[in-house]
C-alpha positions in Angstrom: -12.5 17.0 5.0 -10.3 19.9 6.3 -10.8 21.2 9.8 -11.6 24.6 8.4 -14.4 23.4 6.2 -18.0 24.3 7.0 -19.8 21.7 9.0 -23.1 20.6 7.4 -25.5 17.9 8.6 -25.1 16.1 5.2 -21.4 15.9 5.6 -21.7 14.6 9.1 -24.3 12.0 8.1 -22.2 10.7 5.2 -19.2 10.3 7.4 -21.3 8.6 10.0 -22.7 6.1 7.6 -19.2 5.2 6.4 -18.0 5.0 10.1 -20.9 2.7 11.0 -20.2 0.4 8.1 -16.6 0.2 9.2 -17.5 -0.6 12.8 -20.0 -3.3 11.7 -17.2 -4.9 9.7 -15.2 -5.4 12.9 -17.9 -7.5 14.6 -16.6 -10.9 15.6 -18.5 -14.1 14.5 -19.8 -14.5 18.1 -21.6 -11.2 17.9 -19.2 -9.3 20.1 -16.7 -6.6 19.4 -13.3 -6.8 20.9 -10.1 -4.8 20.5 -6.8 -5.7 21.9 -6.1 -4.2 25.3 -2.3 -3.5 24.9 -0.2 -3.4 28.0 3.4 -4.8 28.1 5.6 -7.9 27.7 5.5 -9.0 31.4 2.9 -11.7 30.9 4.5 -13.0 27.8 7.9 -13.3 29.7 6.3 -15.0 32.7 4.4 -17.4 30.4 7.8 -18.5 28.9 9.2 -19.0 32.4 6.2 -21.2 33.4 6.3 -23.2 30.1 10.0 -23.8 30.6 9.6 -25.0 34.2 6.7 -27.2 33.4 8.5 -28.6 30.4 5.8 -27.5 28.0 7.8 -25.7 25.3 6.2 -23.6 22.6 6.3 -24.8 19.1 8.9 -23.4 16.7 6.3 -21.3 15.0 5.1 -19.9 18.3 8.7 -19.1 19.4 9.3 -17.1 16.3 6.1 -15.2 16.8 7.0 -14.5 20.4 10.5 -13.3 19.4 8.8 -11.0 16.9 6.7 -9.4 19.6 9.7 -8.7 21.8 11.5 -7.2 18.8 8.6 -4.8 17.9 8.1 -3.7 21.5 11.8 -3.1 22.4 12.7 0.6 22.7 15.5 2.1 20.6 17.6 2.1 23.8 17.2 -1.6 24.2 14.7 -1.7 27.1 11.1 -2.7 27.6 8.7 -0.6 29.7 5.4 -0.6 31.6 3.3 0.3 28.5 3.7 1.2 24.8 4.9 4.8 25.6 6.8 4.1 28.8 10.5 4.6 29.5 12.4 1.4 30.1 12.1 -0.5 33.4 14.6 -2.8 35.0 11.8 -5.1 35.8 10.3 -5.6 32.4 13.6 -5.6 30.6 15.1 -8.2 32.9 12.1 -10.5 32.5 12.2 -10.1 28.7 15.9 -10.8 28.7 15.7 -14.0 30.7 12.6 -15.2 28.7 14.4 -14.7 25.4 17.5 -16.6 26.7 15.1 -19.4 27.8 13.8 -19.5 24.3 17.3 -20.2 23.1 18.5 -16.8 21.8 22.2 -16.4 22.3 23.6 -13.7 24.5 25.2 -11.9 21.5 21.9 -11.6 19.7 21.7 -7.8 18.9 18.3 -7.5 20.8 19.8 -9.0 23.9 23.1 -7.2 23.6 21.2 -3.9 23.6 19.0 -4.9 26.5 22.1 -6.0 28.6 23.8 -2.8 27.8 20.8 -0.8 29.0 20.5 -2.8 32.2 24.1 -2.3 33.0 23.6 1.4 32.6 20.9 1.6 35.3 21.6 2.6 38.9 22.2 -0.7 40.7 21.4 -2.7 37.5 19.4 -5.9 38.0 20.1 -5.9 41.7 17.5 -3.1 41.9 14.8 -5.1 40.2 11.5 -4.6 42.2 10.2 -7.4 44.5 8.0 -9.0 41.8 11.2 -9.3 39.7 13.2 -10.7 42.5 10.5 -13.3 43.0 10.6 -14.5 39.4 14.4 -14.6 39.3 14.5 -16.6 42.6 12.2 -19.2 41.0 14.9 -19.7 38.3 17.8 -19.7 40.6 18.9 -16.3 39.5 18.4 -14.6 42.8 18.4 -15.9 46.4 15.2 -16.1 48.4 16.9 -14.5 51.5 16.9 -11.2 49.6 13.2 -11.4 48.8 10.5 -9.3 50.7 7.7 -11.8 50.4 4.3 -12.3 51.9 4.4 -15.6 53.8 1.6 -18.1 53.3 0.9 -17.9 57.1 -0.7 -14.5 56.4 -3.7 -16.4 55.0 -4.2 -18.1 58.3 -4.7 -14.9 60.3 -8.2 -14.1 61.7 -10.4 -12.5 59.0 -11.4 -9.8 61.4 -8.0 -8.2 61.1 -8.1 -4.9 59.0 -5.1 -6.1 57.0 -6.2 -9.6 56.3 -5.8 -10.7 52.6 -9.5 -11.1 52.2 -9.7 -7.3 52.4 -7.2 -6.8 49.5 -8.3 -5.8 46.1 -9.2 -9.0 44.2 -6.3 -9.0 41.8 -3.8 -8.1 44.5 -5.2 -10.8 46.8 -5.0 -13.5 44.2 -1.6 -12.5 42.9 -0.1 -12.7 46.4 -1.9 -16.0 47.1 0.2 -17.5 44.3 3.4 -15.7 45.3 2.9 -16.8 49.0 2.5 -20.4 48.0 5.5 -20.5 45.6 7.8 -18.5 47.8 6.6 -20.4 50.9 7.8 -23.6 49.2 11.2 -21.9 48.4 10.8 -23.5 45.0 13.7 -23.2 42.6 13.7 -24.6 39.1 16.6 -26.7 37.7 18.0 -24.7 34.7 20.7 -26.4 32.6 24.0 -25.7 34.3 25.6 -23.8 31.4 22.6 -21.5 30.9 22.2 -20.9 34.7 25.8 -19.8 35.1 25.7 -17.7 31.9 22.6 -15.9 32.9 24.0 -15.2 36.4 27.1 -13.6 34.8 25.1 -11.7 32.2 22.6 -10.3 34.7 25.0 -9.2 37.4 28.4 -8.9 35.8 29.9 -10.1 39.0 30.5 -13.5 40.8 27.0 -14.6 41.8 28.3 -16.3 45.0 29.8 -13.1 46.3 26.5 -11.0 46.0 25.0 -10.2 49.4 21.3 -10.8 48.5 20.1 -10.1 52.0 21.3 -6.5 51.6 19.2 -6.1 48.4 15.8 -6.6 49.9 15.0 -2.9 50.0 17.1 -1.9 47.0 14.9 -0.7 44.1 15.7 0.8 40.7 14.5 4.4 41.0 12.9 4.4 37.5 10.8 1.4 38.4 9.3 2.8 41.6 5.8 4.4 41.7 5.1 3.7 45.4 8.2 3.6 47.6 8.5 1.1 50.4 6.9 3.0 53.4 8.7 3.1 56.8 5.9 0.9 58.2 6.2 -1.7 55.4 10.0 -1.7 55.8 9.6 -2.6 59.4 7.1 -5.3 58.6 9.4 -6.7 56.0 12.3 -6.9 58.4 10.1 -8.8 60.9 9.0 -11.2 58.2 12.6 -11.8 57.2 13.2 -13.0 60.7 10.0 -15.0 60.6 11.2 -16.8 57.4 14.3 -17.9 59.3 12.4 -19.3 62.3 8.9 -20.3 61.2 7.5 -23.6 62.3 7.3 -26.4 59.7 3.9 -27.6 60.8 2.4 -24.1 60.6 4.0 -23.6 57.2 2.6 -26.8 55.9 -0.9 -25.9 57.1 -0.6 -22.4 55.5 0.5 -23.9 52.2 -2.4 -26.3 52.3 -4.9 -23.5 52.8 -3.3 -21.5 50.0 -3.3 -24.4 47.6 -7.0 -25.1 48.3 -7.8 -21.5 47.4 -5.6 -21.7 44.3 -7.5 -24.8 43.1 -10.9 -23.1 43.8 -9.8 -20.1 41.8 -8.7 -22.2 38.8 -11.9 -24.3 38.8 -14.3 -21.4 39.4 -12.6 -19.3 36.5 -12.6 -22.3 34.2 -8.8 -22.3 34.6 -8.2 -18.8 33.3 -7.8 -17.0 36.6 -9.1 -13.5 37.2 -6.2 -12.4 34.9 -3.3 -14.2 33.2 -1.0 -12.9 35.9 -2.6 -14.9 38.7 -3.4 -17.7 36.2 0.3 -18.3 35.5 1.1 -18.2 39.2 -1.6 -20.7 40.0 -0.4 -22.9 37.1 3.1 -22.9 38.5 1.8 -23.5 42.0 0.0 -26.6 40.9 3.1 -27.9 39.1 5.1 -27.4 42.3 2.5 -29.2 44.4 2.4 -32.1 42.0 3.7 -32.2 38.4 1.1 -34.8 37.6 -1.8 -33.0 39.3 -5.1 -33.3 37.2 -5.6 -29.6 37.2 -2.2 -28.7 35.6 -3.1 -29.4 32.0 -6.4 -27.5 32.1 -4.6 -24.6 33.8 -1.9 -24.5 31.1 -4.7 -24.5 28.5 -6.5 -21.8 30.4 -3.6 -19.4 30.1 -4.0 -19.5 26.4 -7.4 -17.9 26.7 -5.4 -14.7 27.1 -3.3 -15.2 23.9 -3.4 -12.6 21.2 -1.6 -13.0 17.9 -1.3 -11.3 14.5 1.2 -10.9 11.7 2.3 -7.4 12.6 3.2 -7.9 16.2 3.5 -11.6 16.7 2.3 -13.6 19.8 1.6 -12.0 23.2 -0.8 -12.2 26.0 -3.3 -9.5 26.9 -3.9 -8.3 30.5 -7.6 -8.6 29.9 -10.2 -9.5 27.3 -12.6 -6.7 26.6 -15.5 -8.4 24.7 -18.4 -7.2 26.9 -16.8 -3.8 27.6 -16.4 -3.0 23.9 -19.7 -4.4 22.9 -21.6 -2.4 25.5 -20.2 0.8 24.2 -20.7 -0.1 20.5 -24.4 -0.8 21.2 -24.9 2.5 22.8 -23.2 4.2 19.8 -25.3 2.2 17.3 -28.5 2.8 19.2 -28.1 6.5 18.2 -28.6 5.7 14.5 -32.0 7.0 13.7 -32.7 4.9 10.6 -30.9 1.5 11.0 -30.7 -0.7 7.9 -30.9 -4.5 7.8 -27.2 -4.9 8.3 -27.3 -2.9 11.5 -30.4 -4.8 12.7 -28.6 -8.1 12.2 -25.5 -6.8 14.0 -27.2 -5.6 17.1 -29.3 -8.8 17.3 -26.1 -10.8 17.2 -24.5 -8.6 19.8 -27.6 -9.0 22.1 -27.3 -12.7 21.7 -23.6 -12.5 22.7 -24.6 -10.6 25.9 -27.3 -13.0 26.6 -24.8 -15.9 26.7 -22.1 -13.8 28.5 -24.3 -12.8 31.5 -23.7 -14.7 34.8 -26.9 -16.7 35.3 -25.6 -19.1 38.0 -24.0 -18.4 41.3 -20.6 -19.8 42.1 -20.7 -22.5 44.8 -19.2 -21.7 48.2 -18.3 -18.2 47.0 -18.4 -16.6 50.5 -16.0 -19.2 51.8 -13.5 -18.1 49.2 -14.0 -14.4 49.8 -16.1 -13.8 46.7 -19.1 -11.5 46.4 -22.3 -12.6 44.6 -21.8 -12.8 40.9 -25.4 -13.6 39.6 -26.6 -11.1 37.0 -23.3 -9.5 36.3 -21.2 -9.2 33.1 -17.5 -9.7 33.1 -15.1 -7.4 31.2 -14.5 -10.3 28.8 -16.8 -13.0 27.4 -17.8 -14.1 30.9 -15.9 -17.4 30.9 -13.7 -16.6 33.9 -16.8 -15.5 35.9 -15.4 -12.4 37.6 -18.1 -9.8 36.8 -17.6 -6.1 37.2 -19.9 -3.2 38.1 -19.2 -0.9 35.2 -19.0 -3.7 32.6 -22.5 -4.8 33.7 -23.7 -1.2 33.7 -22.4 -0.5 30.2 -23.8 -3.8 28.8 -27.1 -3.0 30.4 -27.0 0.5 29.1 -26.4 -0.8 25.6 -29.3 -3.2 25.7 -31.7 -0.7 27.2 -30.7 1.8 24.5 -31.6 -0.7 21.8 -34.9 -1.7 23.5 -36.2 1.8 23.6 -35.3 2.5 19.9 -38.6 2.3 17.9 -36.8 0.9 14.9 -35.5 -2.1 16.9 -38.9 -3.3 18.1 -38.4 -6.7 16.5 -35.3 -7.4 18.5 -35.3 -10.6 20.6 -34.9 -9.2 24.1 -33.5 -10.4 27.4 -36.5 -11.0 29.7 -37.2 -8.6 32.6 -35.8 -11.0 35.2 -32.4 -11.0 33.6 -32.4 -7.2 33.5 -33.4 -7.1 37.1 -30.6 -9.5 38.0 -28.2 -7.1 36.3 -29.5 -4.3 38.4 -29.2 -6.3 41.6 -25.6 -7.1 40.8 -24.8 -3.4 40.2 -26.4 -2.5 43.5 -24.4 -5.2 45.3 -21.2 -3.2 44.4 -22.2 0.1 45.9 -20.1 1.2 48.9 -21.2 2.9 52.0 -20.2 6.3 50.7 -22.5 5.9 47.7 -19.7 5.2 45.2 -19.2 1.9 43.4 -16.3 -0.6 43.4 -15.4 -2.9 40.5 -15.4 -6.6 41.3 -16.4 -6.2 44.9 -17.6 -3.7 47.5 -14.9 -1.9 49.4 -13.5 -4.1 52.2 -10.8 -1.9 53.9 -9.7 1.7 54.3 -7.1 3.7 52.6 -4.6 3.1 55.3 -4.0 -0.3 53.8 -2.1 1.4 51.0 0.7 2.1 53.6 1.6 -1.6 53.2 1.3 -1.7 49.4 4.1 -4.2 48.5 3.9 -3.9 44.7 6.2 -0.8 44.3 5.3 -0.3 40.7 1.5 0.3 41.1 -0.6 2.5 43.3 -4.0 2.3 44.9 -4.1 -1.4 44.4 -4.6 -2.7 48.0 -8.4 -2.4 48.3 -11.5 -1.5 46.3 -12.3 2.2 46.1 -15.3 4.2 45.0 -14.2 5.0 41.4 -15.6 8.0 39.6 -16.2 6.0 36.3 -17.7 3.0 38.0 -20.0 5.2 40.0 -21.1 7.1 36.9 -21.6 4.0 34.8 -23.6 2.4 37.5 -25.7 5.5 38.2 -26.4 5.9 34.5 -27.5 2.2 34.1 -29.7 2.4 37.2 -31.4 5.6 36.1 -31.8 4.1 32.6 -33.5 1.0 34.0 -35.9 3.1 36.1 -37.1 4.9 33.0 -39.0 1.7 32.0 -39.1 -0.5 35.1 -40.4 -0.3 38.6 -38.0 -0.1 41.5 -36.9 -3.3 43.3 -38.9 -4.3 46.4 -37.9 -2.0 49.2 -36.9 0.9 46.9 -33.2 -0.2 46.6 -32.6 1.7 43.3 -34.2 4.9 44.4 -32.1 4.9 47.5 -28.9 4.1 45.7 -29.2 6.9 43.0 -29.0 10.0 45.3 -26.1 8.4 47.2 -24.2 8.0 44.0 -25.0 11.5 42.8 -23.9 12.9 46.1 -20.5 11.1 45.9 -20.0 12.4 42.4 -20.8 15.9 43.4 -18.4 15.8 46.3 -15.7 14.4 44.1 -15.8 17.2 41.5 -12.6 19.3 41.7 -12.7 23.1 42.0 -11.8 23.6 38.3 -14.9 21.6 37.3 -13.2 18.3 36.3 -13.2 14.9 37.9 -10.2 12.7 38.3 -10.4 9.4 36.4 -8.9 6.0 37.5 -9.4 3.6 34.6 -8.9 6.0 31.7 -6.9 9.1 30.7 -8.0 10.8 32.8 -10.0 14.0 33.6 -11.4 13.9 30.1 -12.5 10.3 30.5 -14.1 11.0 33.9 -16.1 14.0 32.7 -17.5 11.9 29.8 -18.8 9.4 32.2 -20.2 11.8 34.8 -21.9 14.1 32.2 -23.7 11.0 30.8 -24.7 9.8 34.2 -26.0 13.2 35.5 -28.1 13.7 32.4 -29.5 10.2 32.6 -30.4 10.9 36.2 -32.4 13.9 35.1 -30.0 16.6 36.3 -30.5 19.8 34.4 -27.9 21.0 31.8 -27.9 24.2 33.8 -26.8 22.5 37.0 -23.7 24.3 38.3 -21.6 21.0 38.3 -22.3 20.4 34.6 -21.8 24.1 33.7 -18.4 24.0 35.4 -17.6 20.7 33.6 -18.4 22.2 30.2 -16.3 25.3 31.0 -13.4 23.1 31.9 -13.7 21.1 28.6 -13.9 24.3 26.5 -10.8 25.6 28.2 -8.9 22.5 27.1 -10.0 22.6 23.5 -7.1 23.0 21.1 -6.8 25.5 18.3 -7.5 22.8 15.7 -10.9 22.0 17.5 -9.9 18.7 19.1 -8.8 17.7 22.6 -5.8 15.8 24.0 -4.6 14.6 27.3 -1.3 13.0 28.0 -0.9 9.9 30.2 1.3 11.8 32.6 -1.9 13.4 33.9 -2.4 10.1 35.8 1.1 10.1 37.2 1.3 13.8 38.2 -2.3 14.3 39.4 -3.1 17.3 37.2 -4.1 17.9 33.6 -1.3 17.5 31.1 -1.9 18.2 27.4 -0.7 15.7 24.8 1.3 17.4 22.0 -0.9 15.7 19.4 -4.7 16.1 19.3 -6.3 12.8 20.2 -9.3 11.1 18.5 -10.4 9.3 21.7 -10.2 12.4 23.9 -11.9 14.5 21.3 -14.8 12.0 21.1 -15.1 11.8 24.9 -15.2 15.6 25.1 -17.8 16.0 22.3 -20.0 13.3 23.9 -19.8 15.1 27.3 -20.5 18.5 25.8 -23.5 17.1 23.9 -25.0 16.2 27.2 -24.6 19.8 28.5 -24.7 22.4 25.7 -26.6 22.9 22.5 -25.5 20.7 19.6 -24.7 23.8 17.5 -22.4 25.1 20.1 -19.1 26.2 18.5 -17.0 23.9 20.7 -19.0 20.9 19.5 -19.0 21.8 15.9 -15.2 22.4 15.9 -14.7 19.0 17.6 -16.9 17.2 15.1 -15.1 19.0 12.2 -11.8 17.8 13.6 -13.0 14.2 13.9 -14.2 14.4 10.3 -10.9 15.7 9.1 -9.1 12.6 10.6 -11.5 10.0 9.2 -9.8 7.5 6.9 -11.0 6.3 3.6 -12.3 3.0 5.1 -14.5 5.0 7.6 -12.2 4.4 10.6 -9.7 6.5 12.4 -6.0 6.1 13.0 -4.6 4.6 16.2 -2.8 7.1 18.5 -1.6 7.3 22.1 -2.5 5.2 25.1 -5.9 5.9 26.4 -6.5 3.7 29.5 -4.8 3.1 32.8 -5.0 1.0 35.9 -3.4 1.4 39.4 -2.0 4.8 38.5 1.1 3.9 36.5 0.0 1.1 34.1 -1.2 2.7 30.9 -3.2 0.8 28.3 -4.1 1.1 24.7 -7.7 0.0 24.1 -7.5 -0.6 20.4 -11.1 -0.2 19.6 -11.6 3.1 21.5 -10.5 5.1 18.5 -13.1 3.3 16.4 -16.4 3.3 18.3 -16.1 6.5 20.4 -15.9 8.7 17.3 -18.8 6.8 15.8 -20.8 7.5 19.0 -19.9 11.2 18.9 -21.1 11.4 15.3 -24.3 9.4 15.8 -25.1 11.4 18.9 -24.4 14.7 17.2 -26.5 13.8 14.2 -29.4 13.0 16.4 -29.0 16.0 18.6 -28.7 18.5 15.7 -31.7 17.0 14.0 -33.8 17.4 17.1 -32.5 20.9 17.6 
């Protein structure tokens, strides 16, 4: 269908039926939907390092699949970047280079020759690799620990009342630095074969390794890799810690390492050996090996890393940064719940999806969670299938929203439902993540102020030191709470009805003067408006409310001549809207869904958006993959590979329902 064609309800319904059939065909045997969440090659490279050190090599078939992934992700310049559309980074390229050499590729392999040439052309070369890279090279004897700005394990012995104590860090950050502190605190260095060790030192630095002054490189960073420069305060702290590393007491270090290792073991056991992410899972696995190569938790931890594996013929073997089973399934259910006349295939699909969510919800509390700086988990859903037991506010909210949407659909009245107690537990979990300002965090409530960002040691990522009140998490949580209150009484004490106005107030205060909201987990203003519009309408806020009117005006001002919308990932980096040169299916779907909450379904902007989506639909009912659409910590872009499938389905099902009612 061409964009200029006249939009009719019949055309839209036929396209929707085809799209729904395509979406149902993507359901997994377990009842969930999951698309790959594409990030970068960092985790794959680190997995190779850990497998090499622990002497658990990949099979020949796996090695070939891994090499294929490095080949298809290498840029034409020879580098690897932060994400699929990123320029090259010294950090990611160096790790990929070393990993491929560990797999046995010779230095003159064309892929490695191009990578080496690119690295040599960067200011400072490998010497400017960010601190995380210095750490991984030091593990392999390719960098000296005296040149590493590291967090010492003694930091985990400090009084928890201190405002910069690790217990206040963002969960991912806290757990990553727990592993780094243990490994660096041991000054562990693997024994690479002598020829390979000397060859790699020469290839990476192009100068005699023994003559490099690594102490002078602690603050040297490749300019293209830096998102958050080392602050003057952090530089002074680093300099003091460098002195501490030279003079620390052995007994105190031993005590600190013991405390860190205890927390590492708890994390592995409590997450069923997966870790909160493969990043800290790999660090923990290596820490266990360093502590004892025969430790009983080592083999389960090595196996747990494989839970993050993703493999296909086109792109080979890699590891995802997260598994998105519950996240994707929650949105799919909300899209399918808009189908007015579901057939038997759809009935079966949503029942199977509900059964998946039934099994994935946290129904037991973790033992000793407070002792290990965890918040209550009961009632929550994780981003993934729930196995690692790190539930999240908005994942729980979208899963709950999907279930409630099905339960109120008159044609799904035969659905086997979660009982009211389970729904109430989900609500209690969501409420437990509300911050004092009314906004919602992700894994935990906020534990520290923004000043903690002044000592952000990651260099490549921003806003990663503590939980915040995120626009999207707040909107998702608000929508779920209001949706629940449509059909259920408040909790004892009126907790829900107290939480709702606080969340609304936070969202109103966060709206920018132009009518948009800044996102944090998606790209970017378009994504945030989609969430807020849905939440405000679920909360009963009028379409004529000034905040929503301004949001609709903003969206209409960004509509392209072809009827669609687009937003470039650089919006996240630069802090203002940047248009993508190509109209995007995902952003168009978000915009249409937001506008359907605010304006009439026959508004010209909506009709043009729907027409454009119809014009891009493929013969199988799906839509083509396009640009990155997600983000975390400001600079790390993601490609959620099911977004381009279920969000346009949702836009169409919502449009069909709205235009019929109209």
